N, CA, C and O of each residue as an XYZ file, in Angstrom:
580
protein
N       0.837     -1.340      0.208
C      -0.293     -0.036     -0.039
C       0.544      1.324     -0.041
O       0.084      2.389     -0.451
N       2.146      1.113      0.594
C       3.378      2.241      0.897
C       3.497      2.493     -0.679
O       3.306      3.631     -1.108
N       3.794      1.496     -1.496
C       4.221      1.849     -2.596
C       3.536      2.857     -3.293
O       3.883      3.985     -3.641
N       2.189      2.039     -3.465
C       1.231      2.666     -4.539
C       0.509      4.323     -4.098
O      -0.229      5.007     -4.808
N       1.001      4.624     -2.752
C       0.749      5.940     -2.542
C       2.310      6.933     -2.804
O       2.406      8.139     -2.576
N       3.169      6.230     -3.215
C       4.296      6.610     -3.285
C       4.787      7.191     -4.504
O       5.493      8.152     -4.808
N       3.915      5.896     -5.337
C       3.882      6.226     -7.242
C       3.086      7.138     -7.432
O       3.344      7.848     -8.403
N       1.462      7.587     -6.371
C       0.589      8.054     -6.789
C       1.561      9.550     -6.799
O       2.028     10.222     -7.718
N       1.598      9.687     -5.190
C       2.514     11.005     -5.184
C       3.344     11.445     -6.182
O       3.161     12.631     -6.457
N       4.265     10.843     -6.869
C       5.563     10.904     -7.526
C       4.637     11.558     -9.117
O       4.809     12.615     -9.725
N       3.631     10.371     -9.394
C       2.588     11.232    -10.423
C       1.719     12.541    -10.382
O       1.470     13.272    -11.340
N       1.290     12.697     -9.023
C       1.225     14.053     -8.995
C       2.148     15.372     -8.618
O       2.094     16.591     -8.455
N       2.727     14.625     -8.605
C       3.880     15.888     -8.555
C       4.395     16.258     -9.858
O       4.680     17.422    -10.139
N       4.555     14.999    -10.891
C       4.928     15.617    -11.731
C       3.852     16.216    -12.800
O       4.123     17.090    -13.624
N       2.462     15.531    -12.623
C       1.531     16.754    -13.451
C       1.344     17.926    -12.743
O       0.480     18.689    -13.175
N       2.109     18.316    -11.514
C       1.500     19.779    -11.305
C       2.977     20.499    -11.800
O       3.015     21.729    -11.841
N       4.040     19.803    -12.128
C       4.922     20.676    -12.876
C       4.937     20.719    -13.764
O       5.555     21.648    -14.284
N       4.188     19.629    -14.676
C       4.025     19.744    -16.341
C       2.802     21.616    -15.862
O       3.035     22.822    -15.779
N       1.993     20.999    -15.753
C       1.322     21.630    -15.485
C       1.430     23.383    -15.148
O       0.675     24.271    -15.542
N       2.405     23.464    -14.458
C       3.127     24.502    -13.834
C       4.118     25.462    -15.304
O       4.360     26.669    -15.307
N       4.429     24.653    -16.175
C       5.477     24.740    -17.220
C       4.763     25.014    -18.413
O       5.323     25.591    -19.345
N       3.283     24.566    -18.485
C       2.698     24.500    -20.275
C       2.384     26.258    -20.113
O       2.510     26.878    -21.168
N       2.162     26.722    -19.412
C       2.321     28.576    -20.002
C       2.801     29.116    -20.056
O       2.487     30.211    -20.522
N       4.267     28.766    -19.529
C       5.648     29.368    -20.167
C       5.756     28.765    -21.661
O       5.970     29.595    -22.545
N       5.672     27.845    -21.920
C       6.040     27.083    -22.779
C       5.381     27.193    -24.220
O       5.858     27.031    -25.343
N       3.721     27.631    -23.641
C       2.602     28.564    -24.712
C       3.470     29.533    -25.027
O       4.039     29.460    -26.116
N       3.782     30.802    -23.998
C       4.285     32.088    -24.657
C       5.688     31.949    -25.480
O       6.194     32.748    -26.268
N       6.000     31.093    -25.183
C       7.306     30.912    -25.809
C       7.286     30.699    -27.157
O       7.942     31.340    -27.979
N       6.321     29.541    -27.453
C       5.489     29.047    -28.952
C       4.912     30.364    -29.261
O       5.447     30.741    -30.304
N       4.051     31.259    -28.832
C       3.135     32.386    -29.481
C       3.969     33.324    -29.503
O       3.596     34.138    -30.348
N       5.220     33.745    -28.851
C       6.634     34.728    -29.371
C       6.675     34.092    -30.519
O       6.003     34.793    -31.276
N       7.250     32.748    -31.374
C       8.194     32.825    -32.352
C       7.501     32.792    -33.146
O       8.036     32.747    -34.253
N       5.858     32.792    -33.132
C       5.047     32.853    -34.340
C       4.860     34.318    -34.755
O       4.470     34.578    -35.893
N       5.122     35.266    -33.875
C       5.580     36.730    -33.928
C       6.327     36.990    -35.609
O       7.400     36.445    -35.866
N       5.628     37.849    -36.628
C       6.801     37.858    -37.618
C       6.898     39.376    -37.736
O       5.924     40.128    -37.770
N       8.689     39.891    -37.820
C       9.106     41.459    -37.580
C       9.656     41.338    -39.509
O      10.506     40.729    -40.159
N       8.442     42.427    -39.794
C       8.823     42.442    -41.508
C       9.869     44.005    -41.337
O       9.477     45.010    -40.744
N      10.890     43.898    -41.846
C      11.591     44.713    -42.279
C      11.658     44.803    -43.624
O      11.666     43.794    -44.329
N      11.719     46.167    -44.163
C      12.206     46.387    -45.245
C      13.341     47.542    -45.187
O      13.509     48.533    -44.477
N      14.066     46.929    -46.300
C      15.856     47.740    -46.509
C      15.961     48.245    -47.765
O      16.149     47.448    -48.684
N      15.878     49.412    -47.993
C      16.472     50.110    -49.281
C      17.586     50.421    -49.665
O      18.249     51.375    -49.258
N      17.913     49.557    -50.569
C      19.431     50.454    -51.229
C      19.214     51.543    -52.234
O      18.618     51.397    -53.302
N      19.727     52.588    -51.814
C      19.796     53.665    -52.706
C      20.745     54.519    -52.427
O      21.256     54.727    -51.326
N      20.999     55.058    -53.522
C      22.701     56.008    -53.001
C      23.816     55.691    -52.394
O      24.590     56.359    -51.708
N      23.810     53.972    -52.912
C      24.826     53.024    -52.189
C      25.135     53.125    -50.567
O      26.155     53.326    -49.908
N      23.926     52.917    -50.295
C      23.259     52.898    -48.213
C      22.172     51.989    -48.581
O      21.467     51.837    -49.579
N      22.306     51.295    -47.139
C      20.783     50.873    -46.752
C      20.101     51.901    -46.284
O      20.527     52.506    -45.301
N      18.860     52.291    -46.948
C      18.175     53.268    -46.225
C      18.761     54.644    -45.464
O      18.246     55.228    -44.511
N      19.764     54.918    -46.043
C      20.277     56.098    -46.367
C      21.419     56.189    -45.437
O      22.517     56.644    -45.760
N      20.969     55.523    -43.720
C      21.764     55.189    -43.117
C      22.248     54.142    -42.413
O      22.414     54.026    -41.198
N      22.492     53.260    -43.456
C      23.099     51.813    -42.793
C      22.499     51.134    -41.633
O      23.165     50.266    -41.068
N      21.361     51.416    -41.229
C      20.756     51.438    -40.160
C      20.901     49.794    -38.906
O      21.033     48.625    -39.270
N      20.826     50.233    -37.705
C      20.910     49.188    -37.224
C      19.162     48.794    -36.785
O      18.300     49.604    -36.443
N      19.013     47.178    -36.944
C      18.009     46.640    -36.484
C      17.948     45.669    -35.329
O      18.905     44.975    -34.987
N      17.046     45.666    -34.887
C      16.538     45.405    -33.275
C      15.448     44.349    -33.406
O      14.398     44.723    -33.930
N      15.538     43.213    -33.046
C      14.835     42.005    -33.072
C      14.987     41.054    -31.693
O      16.106     40.779    -31.262
N      13.830     40.606    -31.079
C      14.102     39.843    -29.798
C      14.173     38.483    -30.370
O      13.638     38.232    -31.450
N      14.886     37.498    -29.609
C      15.863     36.357    -30.003
C      14.058     35.513    -30.054
O      13.054     35.723    -29.374
N      14.381     34.399    -31.366
C      13.166     33.691    -31.594
C      12.215     34.391    -32.322
O      11.122     33.830    -32.408
N      12.341     35.495    -32.883
C      11.295     36.076    -33.760
C      11.532     35.670    -35.125
O      12.510     35.876    -35.843
N      10.146     34.879    -35.411
C      10.441     35.243    -37.264
C      10.510     36.910    -37.901
O       9.844     37.940    -37.799
N      11.594     36.502    -38.515
C      12.242     38.043    -39.359
C      11.736     37.643    -40.781
O      11.951     36.546    -41.296
N      11.103     38.570    -41.297
C      10.871     38.740    -42.719
C      11.964     40.284    -43.053
O      12.067     41.346    -42.438
N      12.504     39.862    -44.058
C      14.007     40.621    -44.256
C      13.339     41.118    -46.204
O      13.352     40.360    -47.174
N      12.944     42.291    -46.175
C      12.456     42.662    -47.891
C      13.819     43.518    -48.149
O      14.272     44.358    -47.372
N      14.194     43.261    -48.985
C      15.536     44.082    -49.839
C      15.091     44.889    -50.932
O      14.955     44.129    -51.891
N      14.742     46.282    -51.311
C      14.058     46.779    -52.548
C      15.361     47.648    -53.019
O      15.959     48.280    -52.147
N      15.730     47.689    -54.107
C      16.998     48.276    -55.132
C      16.608     49.215    -55.563
O      16.070     48.918    -56.630
N      16.526     50.443    -55.348
C      16.346     51.468    -55.639
C      17.122     52.416    -56.151
O      16.896     53.624    -56.076
N      18.222     51.801    -56.779
C      19.507     52.644    -56.762
C      19.485     51.876    -58.338
O      19.396     50.699    -58.686
N      19.624     53.297    -59.151
C      19.447     53.554    -60.707
C      20.640     52.761    -61.419
O      21.526     53.601    -61.579
N      20.881     52.071    -61.699
C      22.280     51.416    -62.643
C      22.854     51.035    -61.698
O      23.919     51.653    -61.695
N      22.802     50.139    -60.556
C      23.073     49.201    -59.494
C      22.546     48.492    -58.905
O      21.364     48.631    -58.592
N      23.706     46.929    -58.381
C      23.067     45.709    -58.419
C      23.510     45.601    -56.905
O      24.659     45.894    -56.577
N      22.748     45.255    -56.169
C      22.757     45.187    -54.594
C      22.147     44.120    -53.916
O      20.940     44.006    -54.129
N      22.706     43.242    -53.093
C      22.201     42.286    -52.226
C      22.115     42.242    -50.837
O      21.624     43.340    -50.575
N      22.289     41.654    -49.780
C      22.261     41.742    -48.434
C      22.952     40.268    -47.747
O      22.705     39.062    -47.727
N      23.720     40.992    -47.345
C      24.435     39.376    -46.592
C      24.576     39.204    -45.233
O      25.287     40.012    -44.636
N      23.988     38.221    -44.563
C      24.386     37.997    -43.218
C      25.239     37.055    -42.610
O      25.034     36.525    -41.518
N      26.311     36.842    -43.435
C      27.558     35.957    -43.378
C      27.606     34.557    -42.206
O      27.678     33.329    -42.244
N      27.483     36.040    -40.853
C      27.736     34.910    -39.624
C      26.706     34.108    -39.545
O      26.941     33.098    -38.881
N      25.077     34.228    -40.216
C      23.844     33.987    -40.544
C      23.712     32.617    -41.322
O      22.886     31.722    -41.142
N      24.562     32.679    -42.073
C      24.566     31.782    -43.601
C      23.386     32.389    -44.461
O      22.791     31.691    -45.282
N      22.997     34.025    -44.188
C      21.935     34.186    -45.014
C      22.575     35.058    -46.305
O      23.742     35.442    -46.229
N      21.905     35.300    -47.281
C      21.900     36.055    -48.392
C      20.876     36.116    -49.508
O      20.429     35.095    -50.031
N      20.476     37.488    -49.898
C      19.587     37.578    -51.318
C      20.160     37.373    -52.499
O      21.364     37.578    -52.648
N      19.482     37.000    -53.357
C      20.356     36.923    -54.532
C      20.916     38.334    -55.034
O      20.566     39.346    -54.427
N      21.847     38.427    -56.218
C      21.707     39.901    -56.190
C      20.557     40.667    -57.500
O      20.283     40.424    -58.675
N      20.123     41.739    -56.406
C      19.398     42.176    -57.249
C      19.145     43.599    -58.710
O      19.564     44.718    -58.412
N      18.710     43.481    -59.659
C      18.927     45.430    -60.487
C      17.888     46.237    -59.595
O      17.095     45.713    -58.813
N      17.998     47.345    -59.793
C      17.299     48.545    -60.163
C      15.629     48.176    -60.118
O      15.191     47.808    -61.208
N      14.973     48.209    -59.374
C      13.530     48.024    -58.544
C      12.870     47.066    -58.554
O      11.646     47.008    -58.670
N      14.141     45.622    -58.349
C      13.682     44.606    -57.943
C      13.712     43.877    -56.218
O      14.216     44.532    -55.306
N      13.235     42.768    -56.016
C      13.368     43.209    -54.530
C      13.887     41.500    -53.692
O      14.187     40.644    -54.524
N      13.925     41.320    -53.094
C      14.597     40.290    -52.788
C      13.664     40.044    -51.239
O      13.105     40.960    -50.637
N      13.672     38.811    -50.874
C      13.248     38.459    -49.306
C      14.053     37.258    -48.394
O      14.480     36.196    -48.848
N      14.100     37.514    -47.622
C      14.942     36.429    -46.574
C      13.610     36.169    -45.458
O      12.950     37.075    -44.949
N      13.438     34.888    -45.263
C      12.800     35.058    -43.903
C      13.806     33.851    -42.771
O      14.381     32.848    -43.193
N      13.786     34.223    -41.598
C      14.414     33.257    -41.005
C      14.581     33.711    -39.315
O      14.693     34.930    -39.190
N      14.610     33.025    -38.162
C      14.737     33.191    -37.152
C      15.977     33.230    -36.285
O      16.794     32.351    -36.558
N      16.194     33.785    -35.622
C      17.431     33.680    -35.149
C      17.092     33.835    -33.715
O      16.569     34.811    -33.179
N      17.617     32.293    -32.973
C      17.257     32.247    -31.736
C      18.303     32.914    -30.693
O      17.895     33.715    -29.852
N      19.674     32.549    -30.782
C      20.418     33.277    -29.476
C      20.659     35.290    -29.704
O      20.880     36.079    -30.623
N      20.520     35.308    -28.786
C      21.052     36.947    -29.214
C      22.574     37.168    -29.360
O      23.474     36.463    -28.903
N      22.693     38.543    -30.255
C      24.063     38.501    -30.321
C      24.026     39.900    -31.700
O      22.955     40.409    -32.030
N      25.068     40.227    -32.192
C      25.090     40.869    -32.880
C      25.650     40.784    -34.282
O      26.866     40.762    -34.472
N      24.700     40.732    -35.340
C      25.328     40.130    -36.830
C      25.459     41.230    -37.603
O      24.722     42.213    -37.522
N      26.378     41.105    -38.358
C      26.297     42.614    -39.195
C      26.212     42.188    -40.905
O      26.787     41.264    -41.480
N      25.301     43.197    -41.446
C      24.611     42.546    -42.707
C      25.554     43.875    -43.697
O      25.977     44.949    -43.270
N      25.645     43.373    -44.938
C      26.468     44.174    -45.747
C      25.572     43.676    -46.995
O      24.730     42.781    -47.067
N      26.232     44.891    -48.265
C      26.012     44.293    -49.529
C      27.508     43.948    -50.218
O      28.574     44.562    -50.268
N      27.124     42.887    -50.632
C      28.517     41.983    -51.197
C      29.445     43.074    -51.861
O      30.447     43.565    -51.339
N      28.793     43.442    -53.439
C      29.417     44.326    -54.193
C      29.483     45.395    -53.539
O      30.180     46.139    -54.229
N      29.043     46.165    -52.210
C      29.923     47.851    -51.438
C      30.110     47.593    -50.237
O      30.065     48.543    -49.457
N      30.399     46.129    -49.669
C      30.980     46.383    -48.416
C      31.227     47.533    -47.430
O      30.628     47.705    -46.369
N      32.202     48.291    -47.948
C      32.910     49.572    -47.238
C      31.492     50.468    -46.669
O      31.001     50.769    -45.581
N      31.126     50.721    -48.446
C      29.741     51.157    -47.896
C      27.895     51.098    -47.490
O      26.962     51.895    -47.392
N      28.087     49.947    -47.382
C      26.665     49.502    -47.166
C      26.701     48.265    -46.051
O      26.760     47.047    -46.219
N      26.650     48.983    -44.981
C      26.725     47.736    -43.706
C      26.080     48.372    -42.644
O      26.076     49.589    -42.457
N      25.427     47.359    -41.811
C      24.666     47.487    -41.110
C      24.781     46.340    -40.044
O      25.564     45.405    -40.215
N      23.768     46.469    -38.654
C      23.968     45.512    -37.509
C      22.767     45.100    -37.715
O      22.059     45.664    -38.549
N      22.286     43.936    -36.913
C      21.209     43.427    -37.029
C      21.131     42.656    -35.096
O      21.361     41.469    -34.867
N      20.875     43.382    -34.329
C      21.030     43.338    -32.862
C      19.850     42.488    -32.238
O      18.790     43.028    -31.923
N      20.076     41.159    -32.077
C      18.946     40.220    -31.189
C      19.264     39.945    -30.060
O      20.130     39.100    -29.832
N      18.416     40.822    -28.800
C      18.788     41.021    -27.763
C      16.990     40.863    -27.040
O      16.092     41.371    -27.711
N      16.616     40.148    -25.692
C      16.155     40.530    -24.847
C      15.688     41.769    -24.346
O      14.566     42.003    -23.895
N      16.666     42.557    -24.468
C      16.771     44.479    -23.323
C      15.795     45.320    -23.662
O      15.448     45.315    -24.843
N      15.413     45.845    -23.119
C      13.682     46.991    -23.657
C      15.200     47.896    -23.928
O      16.358     47.955    -23.513
N      14.083     48.656    -25.134
C      15.006     49.569    -25.976
C      14.105     51.137    -26.125
O      12.876     51.133    -26.201
N      14.702     52.085    -26.145
C      14.081     52.890    -26.103
C      13.259     53.387    -27.576
O      13.319     52.771    -28.640
N      12.647     54.395    -27.378
C      11.631     55.010    -28.372
C      12.720     54.956    -29.670
O      12.052     54.945    -30.704
N      14.122     54.920    -29.955
C      14.889     55.278    -31.436
C      14.369     53.814    -31.477
O      14.337     54.036    -32.688
N      14.036     52.841    -31.375
C      14.512     51.636    -31.825
C      13.656     51.711    -32.552
O      12.586     52.306    -32.424
N      14.236     50.819    -33.799
C      13.814     50.741    -35.242
C      12.468     49.180    -35.068
O      11.325     49.297    -35.511
N      12.924     47.986    -34.421
C      12.010     47.248    -34.573
C      11.652     46.672    -32.927
O      12.760     46.286    -32.556
N      11.017     46.511    -32.176
C      10.924     45.917    -30.844
C      10.367     44.524    -31.132
O      10.277     43.858    -30.101
N       9.986     43.923    -32.187
C       9.165     42.484    -32.212
C       7.897     42.600    -32.659
O       7.600     43.231    -33.673
N       6.654     41.676    -31.535
C       5.617     41.675    -32.349
C       4.811     43.168    -31.942
O       3.752     43.365    -32.539
N       5.046     43.706    -31.437
C       4.264     44.785    -31.112
C       4.253     46.134    -31.714
O       3.591     47.135    -31.442
N       5.551     45.799    -32.988
C       6.103     46.778    -33.819
C       6.439     45.917    -35.074
O       7.617     45.970    -35.427
N       5.731     45.254    -35.692
C       5.946     44.543    -36.703
C       6.485     44.799    -37.746
O       7.508     44.277    -38.188
N       5.734     45.760    -38.302
C       6.018     45.683    -40.020
C       6.810     47.461    -40.137
O       6.217     48.537    -40.062
N       7.965     47.264    -40.294
C       9.441     48.474    -40.322
C       9.511     48.850    -41.964
O       9.208     47.997    -42.798
N       9.875     50.007    -42.293
C      10.536     50.280    -43.185
C      11.087     51.267    -42.723
O      10.431     51.997    -41.980
N      12.132     51.507    -42.955
C      13.402     52.549    -42.780
C      13.702     53.372    -43.703
O      14.651     54.143    -43.557
């Protein structure tokens, strides 16, 4: 009888622990479903005139759209540390990258054809950002620079 009570107690404790963790797991699943759309415009040999820093939270799905508005120039966007790159596009064309960055960090993005002039940083962090922040994740999901 004592063995049955012990097994029953272990089962109840396991159930309670799993039940307590479910909301946390559900929250992380919802977070990864959010999509942050970032539009980067290549023009005048820069990304968005300022080569901006892009801020997102870890686990956020990012839809990065590169638009080439630079007359007579070809551009791409490369995140080498993440193994991502758009094709090289001509004026008037667009290219899309969709990805999720799980780990926090700083990731440089460049135009591989003009890396000295066209570069910026993707910041993946859980820290809170001020009003100057480009993107804060799901609450500010569609951003154009």
